[in-house]
C-alpha positions as CSV (number, residue, x, y, z in Angstrom):
1,X,-31.3,2.3,26.3
2,X,-34.6,2.5,24.5
3,X,-37.6,2.4,26.8
4,X,-40.7,2.3,24.8
5,X,-41.7,-0.7,22.6
6,X,-41.4,1.3,19.4
7,X,-38.0,2.6,20.4
8,X,-36.8,-0.9,21.0
9,X,-38.1,-2.0,17.6
10,X,-36.5,1.0,15.9
11,X,-33.1,0.2,17.5
12,X,-33.3,-3.4,16.3
13,X,-34.2,-2.2,12.8
14,X,-31.4,0.3,12.8
15,X,-28.8,-2.4,13.6
16,X,-30.2,-4.7,10.8
17,X,-30.1,-1.8,8.3
18,X,-26.6,-0.9,9.3
19,X,-25.4,-4.4,8.7
20,X,-27.1,-4.5,5.3
21,X,-25.7,-1.1,4.3
22,X,-22.2,-2.2,5.3
23,X,-22.5,-5.4,3.3
24,X,-23.4,-3.4,0.2
25,X,-20.8,-0.7,0.7
26,X,-18.0,-3.2,1.4
27,X,-18.9,-5.3,-1.7
28,X,-18.8,-2.1,-3.8
29,X,-15.5,-0.9,-2.3
30,X,-13.7,-4.2,-2.6
31,X,-14.7,-4.6,-6.3
32,X,-13.6,-1.1,-7.2
33,X,-10.3,-1.5,-5.4
34,X,-9.6,-4.8,-7.1
35,X,-10.4,-3.3,-10.5
36,X,-8.4,-0.2,-10.0
37,X,-5.3,-2.2,-8.9
38,X,-5.6,-4.4,-12.0
39,X,-6.1,-1.4,-14.3
40,X,-3.2,0.6,-12.7
41,X,-0.9,-2.3,-13.3
42,X,-1.7,-1.9,-17.0
43,X,-3.5,-5.3,-17.2
44,X,-6.8,-5.7,-19.0
45,X,-10.1,-6.1,-17.3
46,X,-13.0,-8.0,-18.8
47,X,-16.3,-6.2,-19.6
48,X,-18.1,-8.7,-17.4
49,X,-16.1,-7.5,-14.4
50,X,-16.9,-3.9,-15.2
51,X,-20.6,-4.7,-15.4
52,X,-20.4,-6.5,-12.1
53,X,-18.9,-3.3,-10.5
54,X,-21.6,-1.2,-12.1
55,X,-24.2,-3.6,-10.6
56,X,-22.8,-3.2,-7.1
57,X,-22.6,0.6,-7.4
58,X,-26.2,0.8,-8.8
59,X,-27.5,-1.4,-6.0
60,X,-25.8,0.8,-3.4
61,X,-27.5,3.8,-5.0
62,X,-30.8,2.1,-5.2
63,X,-31.0,1.4,-1.5
64,X,-29.5,4.8,-0.6
65,X,-26.2,3.6,0.8
66,X,-24.7,6.2,-1.5
67,X,-26.3,9.1,-3.4
68,X,-27.2,8.9,-7.1
69,X,-24.6,11.3,-8.3
70,X,-21.9,9.7,-6.2
71,X,-22.7,6.4,-8.0
72,X,-22.5,8.1,-11.3
73,X,-19.1,9.6,-10.4
74,X,-17.8,6.2,-9.3
75,X,-19.0,4.5,-12.5
76,X,-17.5,7.3,-14.6
77,X,-14.1,7.0,-12.9
78,X,-14.0,3.3,-13.4
79,X,-15.0,3.7,-17.0
80,X,-12.2,6.3,-17.6
81,X,-9.6,3.9,-16.2
82,X,-11.0,1.0,-18.2
83,X,-10.9,3.0,-21.5
84,X,-7.4,4.4,-20.8
85,X,-5.9,0.9,-20.2
86,X,-7.9,-0.9,-22.9
87,X,-7.0,1.4,-25.8
88,X,-6.4,-0.4,-29.0
89,X,-3.7,1.6,-30.8
């Protein structure tokens, strides 16, 4: 248990930040999973849905829930899946 006043405040802040980080991370993960399931089935995904995923990933990177290069990798992988399934031959 924290004893000093500043340690108590730091513990409270840590819990709030953890909740916020989990919210951002879960939102990103769920949107990526939904998109990858749709794309792996061979169905098409709208560009608006892709941009929403990008928005979630960028927000996670902005608040340091994930690192910048991890965000770039996630966006690249989603983009590759999207381009592979939405080819117009």
